[in-house]
Wavefront OBJ file of the C-alpha trace (Angstrom):
o trace
v -20.049 -7.079 12.986
v -19.051 -3.778 11.418
v -16.643 -3.458 8.499
v -12.964 -2.809 9.140
v -10.523 -1.235 6.696
v -6.999 -2.653 6.374
v -4.262 -1.403 4.049
v -0.911 -2.788 2.896
v 1.923 -0.474 1.856
v 5.644 -0.728 1.183
v 8.329 -0.436 -1.447
v 8.174 -2.589 -4.565
v 9.411 -6.058 -3.705
v 8.422 -5.854 -0.026
v 6.057 -8.821 -0.442
v 2.676 -7.077 -0.274
v 0.922 -9.334 -2.781
v 2.134 -12.483 -1.045
v 1.077 -11.270 2.393
v -2.319 -10.096 1.170
v -2.948 -13.536 -0.338
v -1.990 -15.198 2.941
v -4.205 -12.877 4.976
v -7.163 -13.494 2.665
v -6.623 -17.246 3.030
v -6.622 -16.753 6.796
v -9.877 -14.769 6.639
v -11.434 -17.501 4.492
v -10.502 -20.202 7.017
v -11.937 -18.058 9.807
v -15.183 -17.544 7.902
v -14.746 -13.788 7.922
v -16.140 -12.050 4.818
v -13.845 -9.677 2.987
v -13.536 -7.374 0.013
v -10.239 -6.877 -1.816
v -9.463 -3.575 -3.523
v -6.358 -2.282 -5.265
v -5.535 1.396 -5.212
v -4.414 1.565 -8.838
v -7.354 -0.350 -10.333
v -10.161 0.852 -8.066
v -9.206 4.379 -7.028
v -6.687 6.162 -9.258
v -8.101 8.905 -11.478
v -7.271 9.028 -15.219
v -5.502 5.667 -14.974
v -5.197 5.162 -18.731
v -3.869 8.670 -19.311
v -1.277 8.274 -16.561
v -0.112 4.931 -17.955
v 0.181 6.379 -21.449
v 2.128 9.382 -20.128
v 4.619 7.115 -18.361
v 5.193 5.038 -21.464
v 5.309 7.747 -24.116
v 6.761 10.738 -22.274
v 8.818 9.171 -19.478
v 9.788 6.180 -21.628
v 8.919 3.660 -18.909
v 8.426 0.104 -20.106
v 5.663 -0.374 -17.509
v 6.630 -4.005 -16.968
v 6.556 -5.941 -13.714
v 10.105 -6.969 -12.977
v 11.248 -10.430 -11.925
v 14.710 -11.918 -11.337
v 14.428 -13.665 -14.710
v 13.139 -10.571 -16.516
v 14.295 -7.267 -14.984
v 12.191 -4.252 -15.919
v 13.196 -0.673 -16.655
v 10.537 1.396 -14.947
v 10.785 5.159 -15.159
v 7.694 6.653 -13.581
v 7.564 7.407 -9.856
v 11.364 7.571 -9.741
v 11.236 10.476 -12.222
v 11.128 13.393 -9.794
v 11.462 16.736 -11.543
v 9.651 19.659 -9.929
v 7.099 19.854 -12.750
v 6.230 16.170 -12.359
v 5.874 16.593 -8.615
v 3.447 19.471 -9.078
v 1.406 17.434 -11.549
v 1.337 14.440 -9.227
v 0.262 16.592 -6.323
v -2.762 17.770 -8.290
v -3.633 14.217 -9.308
v -3.285 13.002 -5.727
v -5.997 15.436 -4.658
v -8.288 13.927 -7.271
v -7.322 10.446 -6.098
v -8.083 11.150 -2.463
v -11.564 12.436 -3.244
v -12.204 9.343 -5.352
v -10.843 7.235 -2.490
v -13.473 8.682 -0.157
v -16.204 7.524 -2.538
v -14.715 4.032 -2.982
v -14.291 3.470 0.759
v -17.785 4.779 1.481
v -19.272 2.344 -1.053
v -17.190 -0.557 0.259
v -18.273 0.061 3.843
v -21.908 0.392 2.779
v -21.901 -2.845 0.793
v -21.689 -5.075 3.865
v -19.827 -6.218 6.938
v -16.400 -7.792 7.032
v -12.860 -6.798 6.201
v -11.921 -4.404 3.401
v -8.342 -5.115 2.306
v -6.534 -2.501 0.221
v -3.480 -3.396 -1.845
v -1.656 -0.043 -1.545
v -3.339 3.119 -0.326
v -2.883 6.874 -0.389
v 0.365 6.397 1.531
v 1.970 4.728 -1.482
v 1.157 7.676 -3.720
v 2.641 10.103 -1.220
v 5.777 8.013 -0.659
v 6.951 8.832 -4.191
v 7.198 12.503 -3.171
v 10.428 13.829 -1.575
v 9.282 13.315 2.009
v 12.592 14.593 3.350
v 11.365 18.089 2.407
v 9.081 19.965 4.804
v 6.747 21.063 2.012
v 6.124 17.461 0.926
v 5.413 16.482 4.523
v 2.982 19.385 4.926
v 1.236 18.360 1.708
v 1.049 14.750 2.924
v -0.627 15.885 6.145
v -3.174 17.833 4.114
v -3.996 14.897 1.851
v -4.219 12.439 4.744
v -6.583 14.774 6.588
v -8.983 14.259 3.660
v -8.404 10.530 3.147
v -10.483 7.960 5.053
v -8.477 6.720 8.040
v -7.951 2.926 7.913
v -8.559 0.847 11.020
v -5.150 -0.779 10.523
v -2.401 0.165 8.059
v 0.475 -2.246 7.566
v 3.824 -0.967 6.353
v 5.897 -3.916 5.182
v 9.535 -3.014 5.599
v 12.205 -4.421 3.307
v 15.910 -4.087 2.716
v 16.115 -2.211 -0.618
v 18.821 -4.520 -2.007
v 16.715 -7.590 -1.201
v 13.504 -6.025 -2.515
v 15.167 -5.003 -5.767
v 16.643 -8.472 -6.255
v 13.142 -9.888 -5.861
v 11.515 -7.298 -8.115
v 14.094 -5.448 -10.238
v 12.309 -2.393 -11.619
v 13.823 0.777 -10.152
v 17.402 1.983 -9.474
v 18.735 1.055 -6.049
v 19.339 4.704 -5.116
v 15.645 5.434 -5.613
v 14.668 2.353 -3.610
v 16.571 3.707 -0.595
v 14.893 7.128 -0.918
v 11.531 5.449 -1.407
v 11.945 3.409 1.788
v 12.960 6.540 3.715
v 9.799 8.271 2.515
v 7.705 5.452 3.940
v 9.489 5.786 7.285
v 8.630 9.494 7.321
v 5.017 8.709 6.445
v 4.902 6.203 9.274
v 5.588 9.051 11.690
v 2.864 11.205 10.131
v 0.164 8.570 9.626
v 0.846 6.043 12.393
v 1.437 3.080 10.088
v 2.086 -0.272 11.780
v 5.580 -1.367 10.755
v 6.163 -5.048 10.024
v 9.895 -5.716 10.119
v 11.601 -7.474 7.220
v 11.712 -11.233 7.818
v 10.895 -14.495 6.041
v 7.423 -14.934 4.561
v 5.924 -16.991 7.386
v 7.274 -14.778 10.172
v 5.868 -11.707 8.446
v 2.498 -13.438 8.044
v 2.404 -14.363 11.732
v 3.235 -10.770 12.690
v 0.417 -9.516 10.461
v -2.106 -11.967 11.905
v -1.002 -11.243 15.467
v -1.636 -7.536 15.001
v -4.919 -8.258 13.214
v -6.204 -10.435 16.058
v -5.178 -7.937 18.731
v -6.830 -5.106 16.831
v -10.133 -6.758 15.948
v -10.790 -9.616 18.381
v -13.567 -7.614 20.052
v -15.180 -6.878 16.694
v -14.773 -10.156 14.812
v -14.706 -12.690 17.660
v -11.785 -14.714 18.996
v -12.837 -18.345 18.416
v -12.843 -18.190 14.617
v -9.609 -16.225 14.439
v -7.722 -18.495 16.843
v -8.731 -21.638 14.940
v -7.703 -20.043 11.649
v -4.223 -19.300 12.998
v -3.775 -22.947 13.987
v -4.911 -24.076 10.530
l 1 2 3 4 5 6 7 8 9 10 11 12 13 14 15 16 17 18 19 20 21 22 23 24 25 26 27 28 29 30 31 32 33 34 35 36 37 38 39 40 41 42 43 44 45 46 47 48 49 50 51 52 53 54 55 56 57 58 59 60 61 62 63 64 65 66 67 68 69 70 71 72 73 74 75 76 77 78 79 80 81 82 83 84 85 86 87 88 89 90 91 92 93 94 95 96 97 98 99 100 101 102 103 104 105 106 107 108 109 110 111 112 113 114 115 116 117 118 119 120 121 122 123 124 125 126 127 128 129 130 131 132 133 134 135 136 137 138 139 140 141 142 143 144 145 146 147 148 149 150 151 152 153 154 155 156 157 158 159 160 161 162 163 164 165 166 167 168 169 170 171 172 173 174 175 176 177 178 179 180 181 182 183 184 185 186 187 188 189 190 191 192 193 194 195 196 197 198 199 200 201 202 203 204 205 206 207 208 209 210 211 212 213 214 215 216 217 218 219 220 221 222 223 224 225 226
């Protein structure tokens, strides 16, 4: 059994963490080995410097928002031309680091490599309605390792923001539109907004159809029933 690379992307509040947890539980029941990686913790270059810049220069509180405690993030929604240029340079460093991380993960053993966010999520913060941003995205993605399956979890911005209040609603709509543009460029598999269980079933259905010949059907079918 060879390794397969799966990624989860989507706007903040789309339910990525929940769906990753449910998929990992499914893989555990099926007896399929996996590795879990997060783009920010395992790939991003100069992580500490970028966090400090957001907090001191952009005045972002850096908190994770919740309905009980809304946050006031001001990082990827800050989109001046100078910031976009700086991000574009950093993204090139990130994608080269991503190649190393994926290569090491694939070499470490068989099973499923699950990424919480990927290069797509970095690019989605760029103004993808502009042709230059789309051209840059194509360049970066030509360097990035191509996942075997990339999920894009769709969400209604108003619902996502209510679940995870961090960014202005206007930005959330632009952010979602950027993901839709990236879907066209990168061939992401869109999972429509729905309740948690329906989304999970859609994810597993696509997973089984994509990898049944690689991972075997008996284990996966029994795990779905469980």
